[in-house]
C-alpha positions in Angstrom: 0.3 0.1 -0.1 1.3 3.3 -1.2 1.4 6.1 1.6 0.1 9.6 1.5 3.7 11.6 1.4 2.5 14.7 2.6 0.7 12.7 5.7 3.5 10.7 6.4 6.3 13.5 6.2 4.1 15.4 8.4 3.5 12.3 10.9 7.3 12.2 11.1 8.3 15.8 11.5 5.3 15.8 13.9 6.8 13.2 15.8 10.5 14.2 16.4 9.2 17.6 17.2 7.6 15.9 20.1 9.6 13.0 21.0 11.8 15.9 21.4 9.5 17.2 24.1 9.2 13.9 25.5 13.1 13.8 25.9 13.0 16.6 27.8 9.9 18.3 28.9 11.4 21.4 30.6 12.1 23.0 27.4 11.2 26.6 27.5 10.9 29.5 25.4 9.3 29.7 21.6 10.9 26.1 20.8 8.0 24.5 23.0 5.0 27.3 21.7 2.6 25.0 23.2 3.5 26.0 26.8 2.3 29.3 25.7 -1.0 28.1 24.8 -1.1 25.6 27.7 -0.5 28.6 30.9 -4.0 30.4 29.6 -6.0 27.1 29.3 -4.8 25.8 32.6 -5.3 29.4 34.7 -8.6 29.0 33.4 -9.4 25.7 34.6 -8.7 27.0 37.7 -11.9 29.5 37.3 -14.0 26.8 36.0 -13.3 24.4 38.4 -13.9 26.4 41.3 -17.6 25.7 41.4 -16.6 22.4 43.0 -14.5 22.9 46.1 -10.9 24.8 46.6 -9.1 20.9 46.0 -10.8 20.9 42.7 -10.1 24.2 41.9 -6.4 23.8 42.6 -6.4 20.2 40.3 -8.7 22.2 37.8 -5.8 24.0 36.2 -3.9 21.0 35.7 -7.0 18.8 34.2 -8.4 21.4 32.4 -5.2 21.8 30.5 -5.2 18.0 29.2 -9.6 18.2 28.7 -9.2 21.4 25.9 -6.9 19.1 24.0 -9.0 16.0 24.4 -12.1 17.8 23.5 -10.3 18.4 19.8 -9.5 15.1 19.8 -12.9 13.9 20.5 -14.6 16.6 18.0 -12.0 14.9 14.9 -12.7 11.7 16.0 -17.0 12.6 15.9 -16.1 13.7 12.7 -14.4 10.5 11.6 -10.9 12.9 10.7 -9.3 10.4 12.4 -5.8 11.6 11.2 -6.5 14.9 12.5 -7.4 13.2 15.3 -3.9 11.8 15.8 -2.1 15.0 15.1 -3.9 16.8 18.0 -3.3 13.7 20.3 0.5 15.2 20.3 -0.9 17.8 21.9 -2.8 16.1 24.5 0.5 14.3 25.3 2.7 17.6 25.3 -0.4 19.0 28.3 0.6 16.0 30.2 4.1 16.1 30.3 3.6 19.8 31.0 1.9 18.9 33.9 4.3 16.3 34.8 7.1 19.7 35.1 4.8 21.1 37.4 3.7 18.0 39.7 7.7 17.3 39.3 8.7 20.6 41.2 6.2 19.9 44.0 8.8 19.4 46.1 11.4 21.7 45.2 9.1 24.4 44.2 12.0 25.9 41.6 9.7 26.5 39.1 8.3 30.8 38.0 4.7 30.6 38.4 2.4 33.2 37.2 3.1 35.7 40.2 6.4 36.0 39.0 8.1 34.4 42.2 8.8 30.3 43.0 6.9 28.5 45.3 9.5 28.6 48.1 9.1 32.6 47.8 5.7 33.0 48.8 4.2 31.8 45.6 1.5 29.2 45.5 2.2 25.9 44.0 -0.6 23.8 42.5 1.2 20.5 42.9 2.9 20.8 46.5 -1.0 21.3 47.8 -2.3 18.9 45.7 0.1 16.3 47.1 0.5 17.2 50.3 -3.3 17.3 50.6 -3.7 13.9 49.2 -0.8 12.5 51.5 1.2 11.8 48.6 3.8 14.3 48.7 6.4 12.0 49.7 5.7 9.8 46.7 6.5 12.8 43.7 8.3 11.4 42.2 6.6 8.4 41.7 3.3 10.4 40.7 5.5 13.0 38.8 6.5 9.8 36.9 3.8 7.7 36.1 2.2 11.3 34.7 5.7 11.8 32.4 4.9 7.7 31.9 1.5 8.8 30.5 2.4 11.8 28.4 5.3 10.0 26.6 2.7 7.1 26.3 0.2 9.9 24.4 2.8 11.1 21.9 4.2 7.3 21.1 0.4 6.6 20.6 -0.3 9.8 18.4 2.9 8.6 16.1 1.8 5.2 16.0 -1.9 6.4 14.8 -0.5 9.0 12.4 1.9 6.8 11.0 -0.6 4.5 10.4 -3.1 6.4 8.9 -0.5 8.1 6.4 -1.1 4.4 4.7 -4.6 4.3 4.5 -6.6 5.5 1.7 -8.0 9.6 2.1 -11.7 10.4 1.8 -12.3 13.0 -0.5 -14.7 14.4 1.3 -13.4 15.2 4.6 -12.3 18.6 5.6 -8.7 18.6 7.6 -5.3 16.6 6.4 
């Protein structure tokens, strides 16, 4: 079966980009431009989940930054645009890895947060609070490790899905890649 060359090329290029993020999720700046997208979504999650109490308000930032791209994946699946869904699944994996960065910092609290300060300088740290409240702060490396594995596996799944779909005949009537 002959591959759809543009789809396969895009799948490979996007996979390489996201493998770089999976290898080093701490990348900052425009190289990981989705961080600039994730932050306002994360902060909006706090506002939306505020309705469900303090714990959920704090967890809501991390949850929402994963839920939003997952909604787009669901939309494309519903539209039977599976290749597009696979491409957006990369964003889900990146968002999970972005949560890993925050969760992994729960004890050190060295990340500069939206206040411009680190958690040790008096700024509120979501994951320090969440893990302390659940009694898991002593297991933060295990929790954050599981989050990192989930993000990496999501990126691997997106790679497999988009490469596989690059060898499927495309439907002419569908919108999207």
